[in-house]
C-alpha positions as CSV (number, residue, x, y, z in Angstrom):
1,M,132.8,92.0,135.7
2,D,134.6,88.9,136.9
3,Y,135.8,85.3,135.7
4,G,135.7,82.3,137.2
5,P,132.9,79.4,138.1
6,W,129.2,80.0,137.6
7,R,127.8,79.0,141.0
8,R,124.4,78.5,139.0
9,A,126.0,76.0,136.7
10,G,126.2,72.3,136.9
11,D,130.0,72.3,135.6
12,S,133.0,74.0,137.0
13,A,134.1,75.6,133.9
14,P,135.4,79.2,134.4
15,R,133.2,82.0,132.7
16,Y,133.4,85.7,131.7
17,H,130.9,87.4,134.0
18,F,129.4,90.1,132.4
19,W,126.6,92.8,133.4
20,D,123.6,93.5,130.6
21,F,123.1,97.4,130.9
22,E,120.3,96.7,128.3
23,S,118.3,94.2,130.3
24,D,115.2,95.5,131.9
25,S,115.5,97.6,134.9
26,G,114.9,96.4,138.4
27,R,116.3,93.3,137.4
28,N,119.8,91.7,138.3
29,H,120.9,90.8,135.2
30,N,124.3,88.5,134.7
31,I,125.4,87.1,131.3
32,S,128.1,84.3,132.3
33,L,129.9,83.2,129.1
34,R,132.7,80.6,128.3
35,D,135.3,81.8,126.6
36,D,134.5,79.8,123.7
37,Q,131.0,81.6,123.5
38,I,132.6,85.1,123.3
39,V,132.7,86.5,119.7
40,D,133.8,89.9,120.5
41,V,134.5,92.6,123.0
42,E,134.7,96.1,122.8
43,I,136.6,98.0,125.1
44,L,135.3,101.5,125.2
45,D,137.2,104.9,126.4
46,T,135.1,105.6,129.3
47,S,136.0,106.1,133.0
48,F,134.1,103.5,135.5
49,E,133.6,104.6,138.9
50,P,132.9,101.1,141.1
51,A,130.8,102.8,143.9
52,A,128.4,104.1,141.3
53,F,128.0,100.2,140.2
54,V,128.8,97.8,142.9
55,T,126.0,98.2,145.6
56,W,126.4,94.7,147.3
57,K,129.1,93.2,149.4
58,P,131.0,91.3,146.3
59,K,132.5,87.9,146.2
60,W,134.9,88.2,143.4
61,F,136.9,85.4,142.0
62,I,139.4,87.9,140.6
63,S,140.7,90.6,143.5
64,R,140.4,94.1,142.7
65,T,143.1,95.8,144.8
66,T,142.3,99.5,143.4
67,W,138.8,99.1,144.2
68,G,138.8,100.0,148.2
69,A,136.1,98.8,149.7
70,H,134.4,97.4,146.8
71,N,136.8,94.8,146.5
């Protein structure tokens, strides 16, 4: 989802912020990992529609210029 410092961490180390789609429903489940904690990332051949996912007013670290209102 994003890359930058984790607001809840006690340090300013940048992290990759992922959404855990397999977590319990009804709860926000972000996973924030430093690059040394990531073993593998699989890129899927599927499309992504930001409007179907982003339901909050985002404060991204990295701008999404092609996401329109979801930037």
